[in-house]
C-alpha positions as MATLAB code, in Angstrom:
seq = 'EVPLTLRLTVVVCGAHVPRALVAVKSAVMMSRRRLHVHIFSNSNETFLELAQVLTGWPDVRRGRVTFSTHTLYYPPGEDVNMWISLFRKCATVRLFLSDALDKAVDSTLYIDSDVIFLSPVEHIWSLFKRFNASQIASMTPEHEATRVGWYNRFGKHPYYGKTGLNSGVMLLNLTRIRSRMYLLHDGKVHNWSDTMVFLQHKFKSAITWGDQDILNILFAIAPHRLFVHNCEYNFRPDHCMFRPLGACPATEQNGTIHLLHSNRNAAQVDRWGPAFKTISKLFSEQDGRSLLRGDTALVTQLTGRLGKLPPAKACGRLGGVLVEALSKGIAMLPQ';
ca = [
     143.583   32.984  -10.622;
     140.941   34.869   -8.909;
     139.749   37.986  -11.034;
     140.294   41.485  -10.200;
     136.315   41.377   -9.674;
     134.617   38.609   -7.804;
     130.703   38.572   -8.941;
     127.907   37.892   -6.550;
     124.337   37.390   -7.723;
     121.355   37.218   -5.189;
     117.533   37.590   -5.952;
     115.338   39.540   -3.524;
     111.632   39.427   -3.931;
     108.771   39.923   -1.162;
     109.852   40.795    2.277;
     113.393   39.549    2.184;
     115.303   42.764    2.004;
     116.621   42.512    5.485;
     117.859   38.877    4.976;
     119.629   39.802    1.824;
     121.411   42.879    3.313;
     122.802   40.310    5.663;
     124.011   37.683    3.161;
     125.579   40.832    0.865;
     127.110   42.502    4.219;
     128.768   39.220    5.014;
     130.191   39.086    1.533;
     131.375   42.447    1.772;
     132.946   41.970    5.289;
     134.543   38.488    4.107;
     136.315   39.746    1.181;
     139.324   41.823    0.142;
     139.134   41.856   -3.655;
     136.761   44.150   -5.811;
     133.277   42.840   -5.450;
     130.309   43.352   -7.740;
     127.029   42.564   -6.659;
     124.222   41.672   -9.161;
     120.640   42.140   -7.444;
     117.651   40.707   -9.108;
     114.090   41.959   -8.021;
     110.718   42.626   -9.317;
     110.042   45.708   -7.347;
     111.635   49.380   -7.891;
     110.965   49.892   -4.167;
     113.055   46.835   -3.240;
     116.167   48.452   -5.221;
     115.719   51.696   -3.655;
     115.476   50.298   -0.176;
     118.620   48.125   -0.946;
     120.526   51.047   -2.631;
     119.948   53.519    0.219;
     121.485   50.901    2.956;
     124.159   49.656    0.422;
     125.676   53.331   -0.504;
     126.176   54.082    3.145;
     128.752   51.117    3.603;
     132.315   52.227    3.592;
     133.316   49.674    0.975;
     130.889   50.933   -1.304;
     131.646   54.402   -0.650;
     135.299   53.654   -1.585;
     134.362   51.963   -4.810;
     135.802   48.437   -3.640;
     132.277   46.961   -3.628;
     129.893   47.889   -6.291;
     126.462   46.630   -7.184;
     123.795   46.594  -10.007;
     120.130   46.319  -10.082;
     118.417   43.809  -12.840;
     114.632   43.202  -13.610;
     113.580   39.513  -13.698;
     114.280   37.914  -17.103;
     112.480   34.771  -18.206;
     112.674   33.616  -21.853;
     110.311   35.342  -24.816;
     106.967   33.652  -24.942;
     107.088   32.040  -21.460;
     104.263   32.183  -18.773;
     106.369   34.793  -16.510;
     103.941   34.546  -13.663;
     104.031   30.897  -13.650;
     107.882   30.894  -13.570;
     107.959   33.595  -10.835;
     105.576   31.393   -8.541;
     106.905   28.124   -9.525;
     108.385   27.610   -5.848;
     109.908   30.584   -3.843;
     108.958   33.930   -5.237;
     111.205   35.029   -8.455;
     113.718   32.140   -7.233;
     113.436   30.529  -10.760;
     115.399   33.680  -12.133;
     118.660   32.028  -11.131;
     118.040   29.276  -14.128;
     118.449   32.151  -16.646;
     121.335   34.269  -15.487;
     123.333   33.196  -18.732;
     120.946   35.177  -20.431;
     119.695   37.989  -17.916;
     123.339   39.057  -17.045;
     125.524   40.822  -19.858;
     127.593   38.489  -21.923;
     130.760   40.262  -20.512;
     130.026   38.479  -17.372;
     132.144   35.293  -17.306;
     131.259   33.567  -14.062;
     129.257   34.445  -10.957;
     128.449   33.111   -7.604;
     124.826   32.825   -6.825;
     123.643   32.588   -3.240;
     120.020   32.451   -1.726;
     119.377   35.579    0.233;
     119.636   33.566    3.431;
     123.208   32.729    3.153;
     125.926   34.030    5.367;
     129.807   34.098    4.807;
     131.889   32.708    7.305;
     135.083   32.435    5.097;
     136.232   34.639    2.318;
     134.319   34.877   -0.878;
     137.970   34.491   -2.421;
     137.977   30.862   -0.988;
     134.754   29.576   -2.553;
     135.657   31.375   -5.903;
     138.822   29.459   -6.020;
     136.799   26.285   -6.483;
     136.459   27.529  -10.140;
     140.097   26.670  -10.771;
     139.213   22.801   -9.787;
     136.595   22.641  -12.814;
     137.546   20.265  -15.599;
     137.059   21.337  -19.272;
     133.371   20.038  -19.287;
     132.299   21.286  -15.869;
     129.995   24.286  -15.888;
     128.481   24.693  -12.443;
     129.269   23.766   -8.949;
     126.672   22.677   -6.281;
     126.339   20.704   -2.913;
     124.586   17.500   -2.450;
     121.030   18.066   -1.039;
     121.881   15.712    1.775;
     125.061   13.830    2.421;
     123.252   10.393    3.908;
     120.531    8.685    1.922;
     118.563    7.796    5.143;
     117.465   11.467    5.567;
     117.566   12.232    1.951;
     114.587   13.695    0.120;
     115.098   13.040   -3.267;
     115.927    9.237   -2.902;
     112.934    8.941   -0.721;
     110.124   10.959   -2.172;
     111.539   12.375   -5.663;
     109.660   11.526   -8.701;
     111.744   13.011  -11.202;
     115.640   12.040  -12.390;
     117.697   13.743   -9.768;
     121.712   14.015   -9.546;
     123.722   11.076   -7.481;
     122.487    9.229   -4.704;
     120.747   12.105   -2.819;
     120.216   15.092   -5.439;
     121.612   18.743   -5.029;
     120.512   21.686   -3.307;
     120.553   24.976   -5.626;
     121.291   27.740   -2.657;
     125.067   28.100   -3.278;
     126.130   27.777   -7.090;
     129.472   28.552   -8.934;
     128.313   29.420  -12.521;
     130.629   29.632  -15.404;
     128.447   31.676  -17.561;
     130.507   31.499  -20.662;
     130.244   27.793  -20.831;
     126.943   27.708  -20.078;
     126.250   29.708  -23.087;
     128.123   27.770  -25.353;
     127.142   24.123  -24.287;
     124.284   22.219  -25.904;
     122.084   19.509  -24.338;
     120.303   16.493  -25.998;
     117.351   15.908  -24.324;
     114.169   13.437  -24.389;
     112.706   15.042  -27.585;
     115.704   13.819  -29.617;
     116.979   17.543  -30.118;
     119.677   19.548  -29.238;
     118.915   22.668  -26.841;
     120.775   25.389  -25.656;
     120.753   26.142  -21.757;
     117.665   28.296  -21.397;
     115.658   26.152  -24.017;
     116.745   23.106  -21.995;
     115.368   24.963  -18.631;
     112.144   25.348  -20.274;
     111.759   22.092  -22.066;
     112.544   20.154  -18.556;
     109.966   22.358  -16.707;
     107.180   21.694  -19.165;
     108.144   18.086  -19.319;
     108.277   17.319  -15.518;
     106.016   20.005  -14.298;
     103.816   17.205  -12.711;
     106.698   15.777  -10.884;
     108.186   19.009   -9.762;
     108.158   20.052   -5.847;
     110.999   22.210   -5.197;
     110.808   24.463   -8.489;
     114.273   25.499  -10.011;
     116.009   23.224   -7.711;
     114.264   20.124   -9.246;
     115.054   21.581  -13.153;
     118.763   21.628  -12.026;
     118.578   18.017  -10.528;
     117.004   16.653  -13.665;
     119.490   18.617  -16.062;
     122.647   17.236  -13.947;
     121.041   13.597  -13.895;
     120.913   13.805  -17.681;
     124.613   15.496  -18.037;
     126.425   14.799  -14.722;
     129.746   15.165  -16.283;
     128.849   18.995  -16.357;
     128.600   19.513  -12.488;
     131.581   19.875   -9.951;
     130.295   19.052   -6.828;
     131.422   21.013   -3.559;
     130.657   19.773   -0.103;
     128.373   20.638    2.727;
     130.664   23.222    4.214;
     130.037   25.522    1.496;
     126.335   25.331    1.990;
     125.590   24.115    5.550;
     122.028   23.940    6.472;
     119.706   22.997    9.432;
     119.382   19.854    7.463;
     122.824   18.947    8.481;
     122.406   19.312   12.143;
     118.486   18.532   12.800;
     118.597   14.851   12.951;
     122.294   14.462   14.309;
     124.372   16.908   15.841;
     126.902   17.600   12.978;
     127.363   14.174   11.609;
     125.032   14.903    8.576;
     127.817   17.057    7.196;
     131.092   14.889    7.740;
     133.275   17.727    6.610;
     132.156   19.902    8.958;
     132.160   17.546   11.880;
     135.859   16.430   10.886;
     137.393   19.870   10.101;
     135.274   22.309   12.300;
     134.586   24.544    9.167;
     131.583   26.012    7.793;
     132.403   28.381    4.673;
     129.101   29.263    3.913;
     126.099   29.198    6.435;
     122.490   28.626    4.823;
     119.545   29.569    6.880;
     116.893   27.952    4.909;
     113.743   26.452    6.676;
     113.699   30.408    8.137;
     116.136   29.275   10.355;
     117.501   32.744   10.969;
     113.936   33.845   11.982;
     112.875   30.992   14.078;
     114.254   28.995   16.972;
     112.951   25.526   15.864;
     116.520   24.529   14.600;
     118.354   26.026   17.463;
     119.124   29.649   17.998;
     122.749   29.923   16.570;
     121.308   30.802   13.219;
     119.341   33.545   14.592;
     122.463   34.714   16.521;
     124.837   35.134   14.015;
     122.601   36.501   11.345;
     121.607   39.438   14.037;
     125.279   39.838   14.723;
     126.154   40.473   11.179;
     122.874   42.698   10.472;
     124.412   45.073   13.349;
     127.993   45.568   11.744;
     128.591   48.573    9.560;
     129.774   46.570    6.313;
     133.168   47.368    6.577;
     135.550   44.539    5.357;
     137.297   42.605    8.223;
     141.133   42.479    8.318;
     143.166   39.040    8.703;
     143.671   38.608   12.607;
     140.504   40.671   13.610;
     138.886   38.909   16.544;
     136.559   41.363   17.617;
     133.564   39.800   15.650;
     134.499   36.310   17.090;
     134.560   37.721   20.466;
     131.089   39.013   20.059;
     129.755   35.772   18.857;
     131.109   33.753   21.410;
     129.583   36.069   24.281;
     126.289   36.111   22.704;
     126.461   32.028   22.029;
     127.537   31.568   25.544;
     124.208   33.347   26.953;
     122.082   31.025   25.179;
     120.195   28.044   26.644;
     121.061   24.603   25.517;
     119.348   23.583   22.164;
     118.038   20.298   21.371;
     118.187   20.774   17.419;
     121.666   21.705   16.202;
     122.975   22.193   19.616;
     126.561   21.965   19.003;
     126.329   24.440   16.214;
     127.167   27.637   18.167;
     130.663   26.255   19.046;
     131.315   25.439   15.605;
     130.424   28.751   14.075;
     132.758   30.359   16.401;
     135.432   28.057   15.075;
     134.612   28.594   11.482;
     134.433   32.391   11.631;
     137.992   32.326   13.643;
     139.280   30.204   10.781;
     137.528   32.326    8.137;
     139.016   35.630    9.028;
     142.760   33.839    9.330;
     142.132   32.964    5.648;
     141.380   36.758    4.497;
     143.963   38.076    1.846;
     146.040   40.684    3.342;
];
């Protein structure tokens, strides 16, 4: 069953406070259960800036939503600066959440700071119930089709499945992660954090996408440990930049996007069509109050704004799908 408190984790470094606030706000608006947000950063100024905004939101003041701040954690003896700058600044801390968070934290939903919830947090959290006894985490394929896949065309290290994995949205059973051991290339058995370090050291010359590559290598070695959720839970510009929506069959068939991931800076630039920027701006303007099932105001606003946009070549059909997805998502909210 869904626990009393859902736990969300986000990493915020550099100039990403505004988009992280949109991500967290969308989670607050699209949930009804108690929600705790774990925020990691390398800057006290970032913590203060976030706290100043978060404490003004109605659901935070009422106590339904709480948050905690955490400094970056890397295993003792490691080159912290190397890990911080391995790919996107600080992103690699997601590899060590099982040690960085208190042992009492059983599970968490990790999201990149450019993700927006279009359906209830409770919905994606319910995927934990679909894990079998061996599975410790859930991720989305990097691509659904090999003809546009990056890993199968350019990857120089082992990767999961046919097209690899994207690490922007992850369900993590931290209790299981802490207890599982892994037999690696050195013939020795390692715990999770030691495994992350070992794989980075062994494959460092082949790694392009930092922490995401390391997770791909791990789950190539231990595919039975992974539950795969489809692209509806991590819909990115990659899913509509080459074909209207066909790169995410589930969205094309069902008209659903549960989590929208504006990577490639899609919420800031128009290269991938203006829909990403439009919905991000709309959420940023809300007061952070949780939505009620049947509430149509946000959908009406989104419809109006998208209707004023010129036709877009890239992701041109996305606007209509976002309206449909948000409407369905709000209808799914618990009473």
